[in-house]
N, C-alpha and C positions, 0 to 999 in steps of 0.2 A: 582298812583295805587289806593290809598284810594278813591281818587275821582272818578275813574272808577267804583270802587266797590260800592260806595254810589249810584251812579246815577242809575246803572244797575242792582244792586241787593239788596243792605240794603232798600232802599226807598220803591221800589216795593214789596218787602216782608214785611216790616211793615203794609202797607196798606192792602195788601191781607190778613194777618195774623188778623189784627184787624176784618175784616169781617168773617173770619173764626172761631174767637174767639165768635162771637156774635151768631152764629148757633150752634156750637158743643154741648152747654148744653141743646138745646131745640129741638133736633130730637124727643126724646120719649115724650115730653110734648105736641109736635104737633100732634103726633099721638092720644095721648089721648084725645086732645080737638077735634079731629075728631071722638070720640066716639070709638076708636080702642082698644083693650084689653091691658093689660099690657105685654102679650107675643107679641103681634103685635108691640109694641112699641119698644120692645128690638130687634126686627127684623129691625127695621129701623136703629137703631145704627150697627147692624151686616151688614146691607147693605152698610153703609157708610166703614167699615173695609173691606168689600169685594171689594169694589170699590177701595179701596187703593192698594191692591193687584194686580188689574187689571191694575190701572194707573202706577204702578212701572215696570210692564213687558213690556208695549209696548213704553213708553216715551224715554227710553234709544236709542233705535233702530232709533226713529226720530231724536234725538238730533245729532246721529252721521250722519245722514243724512242731515239736513238742518241747523246743528249748534245749540247750546243752548240757542242763544237768541231768536231765532225764535220759538224753540220747547218751550220755556218758555212763549212766547205769546200764542202758541196753548194751552198749560196747563191752563193758566189764562181763555181763552176763555171757555174751558170746564169748569171751577170752576164757572165762572160768569154765565153760562147758567144753571148749576145746581142750584145755588142759587136762580136764577130767577125763575126756574120751583117749586123750593120747595114755593117760596112765592105765587107763582098762582095755584098750587095743589088743586083741590076741593074736593079730597079724599084720602084714606090710599094708595091704590096701585100706582097712579102716585107718590104720596110724596115719598113712599119707594124707587121708581126707580130714583126719583130725588135725594134723599140720596147717592144713589150707584154713580151718575154721579159727585157728589160732592167730594165724597172719591176719584174717579179715577183723578180729576183735581187737587185735592189738593196734592195727592202723586206724581203726574206726575211733578207738581211745584218744590216739593222737590228735585226730581231728577235733574232738569234742572237747577235749580239755584246753584247746587253744581256744575255742569258741567260749569256753566258760570264763578265760582271763580277759577275752576281748570284751566281755559284757561287764566286766567289773573294773577295768582300770582306763584310765585316759591314754591319749596317745602318748604325751610327755613322759610317762613312766612304763609304757608298754615294754621296752626293750628288756629291762632290769626284770619284769614279771616274766617274761617268756624265757629269757636266759638262766633265770632261776629254777623253773620248770625242766627247762634242758638238763640244767646241771643236775636236778634231783634224779631225774632217769638215768643219768650217767652212773651217780652213785649206787643207785638200785641194781643196775646192769654189772657194776663192778662185785658187789656184795653178793649177788645172787649166784654166780658160778661158784664162789667161795663154798657158801652154805650149801648148794647143790652136790659139791664133790663130795662134802662129808656125808651127805644123805646117802648118795650111790655107793660110797665106800661101805657104809653100815648095812643098806638094805636093798640096793639095786636100782637101776634106771627107772622103772615104773614110778618109785616113790619119789622121785625129783619132780615129775610131772604132778603127782599129788600134793606136794609141798606149794608147787604154782598156783594150782587150784585153791589152796588154803588162802595164800597171800592176797591171791585176785578177789576172794569173797571178802577177807577182811578191808580190803580197798573199798568194795561196795559198801559194807557196813559203814565204814568211815565217810564215805560220800553222802550215803543216806542221813547220818546223823548231823551232817553240816546243815547251819541255819539256812543258807543260800538253796539248799534243794527245797525249801518249802516255800520258797517266793514265787508266786505266779508268774508264768512266762507270757509275754505278751508280744506276739510276732510282729515283725516290721510290716506297716500297712501296705507296702507295695513289694513284699517280698517275690524275688525270684528264687525257685528251687530246682526246675528242671536243670540237669547238667546241660544238656544241649543248649539251651537258652542262655546258660550263664558262659559257656566257651564263646559263644556266638558274640556275646556282650561285651567280653573282656578279650577278644581275640588279639588286639593290638598289644595288649600288656603280656598275653601268654606268647606270643609268638617272637617277643624280644626278649625280655628280662626273665618270663617263664622258661623260653628255651635256655638261657643261661643257668637258671635255677636246675635244670634237668642236668645239665653238663657238671656243676657242681656237685649235684648229689651223687654222681658217677664217681667224680673225683675223690670225694669223701669217702665212698665206699670202697674204692680201689684199694686202700691199705689193708684190708683184710684178705685179699687177693695177692697184692704183689709181695708183701713181706713174707708170708710162708714158701712162696714158690722161689723167691730170689733166696732166701735163708737156705732152703735144702739145695739149691744150686750150688751155694758156697760151702755146703757141708756142715751146716748148723743144726744141731739137733732138735727133734720136735719138744724136748722138755725145755730147753734153752728159748726157743721160740714163743712158748706160753709164758715164760718169764718176760722176754720182750715185750708182749703184748700187754702183760699186767703192769709193766713200768709205764708204758704209753699210755695206757688207759688212766693211771694215777695222776699222771700230767694233765691229762685230757680235763679231769674233774676240777682241776685247781682254779680254771680261767673263767668259769662262767659269769660270776657276778661282775668282775672287772670289763668283761666284754660288755654286758648289759649297759652298765653305767658310762662307757665310752659311747655307745650308740646311743643314748638318751641324751648325752652332752653335746656330742660333735658330729653324729650322724650315722647312718647304716655303713657308707662307704668304708669307714674307719676299721670296721671287722671283717665286713665281707671279702673285700679285694685283698687286705694282708693274708688272712685265713687261706684264701683259695692260693695266694701266691706260694705261701710255705709250705701248704701241701704238695702243689706242683712242682716246686724246687726240691722237695723231699723226694719225690718219686723219680724225677729226673736224676737225681743224684745216686739211687739205689744201685743201677746197674754198675756204677764204680766202685762199689764196695767189694771188697773179698775176704772179710772176716766178720766175726762176730761183733766185734767193736763197730765196726763200721755200719753195720744193719741196725744196731742200738741205736747208734745216733742218728739214723734215718728215721727210726721209728720214734724217737723223741721229738725230732722236728714235725713228724706228722702228727702226735699227739699234740704238740704246742698249737700246731695251725688249726686242728680240729677242734680243740678247747676253744681258741680265740673266736671261732665261728660259732659256738653254743649258741643255739636259738636263733640266728642269725636269718636264716631262710623263713623261719616262722614270722619274724618280725617285718620281713618285707611283705610276706603275704597279708598279714594283718594291715600294714600300709596301704598297699594298692588294691584291696579287695572293695568292691561296689558295696555300699552299705546295705542295700536291698537284698544281697545275696552272698555275703560275707561266709554264711557256713558252707554252702555248697562251693563257693570259690576255693574255701581252704582245702575242701575235699580233693577238688582238682589240683590244688599246689602239689599236694602230697604224693599224688599219683605221679606227676612230672619227677619228683624226686626220686621215687621207687624206680620208675622206669629207667632214669639214670644208672641206679644202682644195679638193676638187673642187666643192663647193657654193658656194665664194667667188664664183666668176665668174658664177655664174647671180643671185646676189643682186645683185650690181653691175649685171649685164645688165637686170633686172627693174626695178630704180630708174631705170636710166639711160633706160627708156622714157618717164618723166616728165622727168628731168634726170639728168645725168652726177653732179651733186653728191648727189642724192637718194640714189642708189645707194651712194655713197661713206659718207653718214650712217647708213644702214642697216648697213652692216658695221662702222662705228664704234660704233653703238648694242648690236651683237651683242658686242662686245668688253666695255663697260660691263657688260651681262648676265652674261657670264661672270667676270669679275673679282668680280661680288657673289656668283656661284655658288660659286666657288672659295673664297672667304670661309666660305660656309656649309658647305660639305661637304670641304674638306680636314681630315684627321683632326688634332687638336691634338697639339703636339709637347712632350715631355717631355725635357729634354736629360739629366737624372739617370737616367731609364730608360735612354737609349739609351747612355750610358756603360756601365752595368752590363751592357747587352745585349753591348757591345764587349768587355768584359773576359770 
């Protein structure tokens, strides 16, 4: 099982995420280099986020029709095309459109690789498998910006996107040569693939636990917004902020496998709730910091919280998804997470109209609500039942 997961999922994920990691930090910088305004630069980042929503919406249905391996190949093809288009874009408009394609391909691959794992592992080993893929993409996203920085320094911004395209094509080659790619796909005999039907069927789950997942997705995304804003507020330089993020990301990478082992042994609440509480506590503590040391401590807490939650939302999706519509349901689940991430800057902005600390407190309070909802709606865990299921 481990060998199959490594060949079909972990290696392609690592290669693709190194490429994505090289692109994500420079979308806005590329627009500015094309003489676009700051507002238009933000639009490029927003286009990537909107593309993620679109990618999550359609790929689940495709995976249910042709199988997760071939749907992964389609997702990577879209991601490679978007990366290459970014490299070749001569002006702002085609570049923003290309960023949207990158977002769609990236989100689609998130959904399909989870579908691949779901098809290969039993429920008793699911958390370790999914947290490992989450850790793999964290490592890739950590390495990607470092490699991208060297490429940009040597040859310029467009070559970072070209590097990303090469890495994604390498992921496609790795996936195509995996033995699992050649296994014929047998669709579920009662498969439900229309998004509308899946939402209707799963509405009791989506309006409760799914809503908490949306809040959690927003709180997790908040650290990329609140840390830079508050750091600038207390006079921390941009270079030091980058270093703080690097240290936080390193801590984040260390916890994915222990988190998966705990989920498989003691249940999903033992990671989802502490993770969300740590992130919420860190965000609430941030406005009380007045120096670089304080901001660094908060960033470390956020890194620990995010790392302890590695893959946990994916595991919940796999646990509660209806068997006949698992792939499409996973796509809807990812959309909820991304909607939460899109809403976070709006919450911070609305609160900042009063004071920056008010917006940060609002996001932290949302995290406390999410943790309470997780406790209420995450299904109870029975280790003895899971062991019998695995055997």
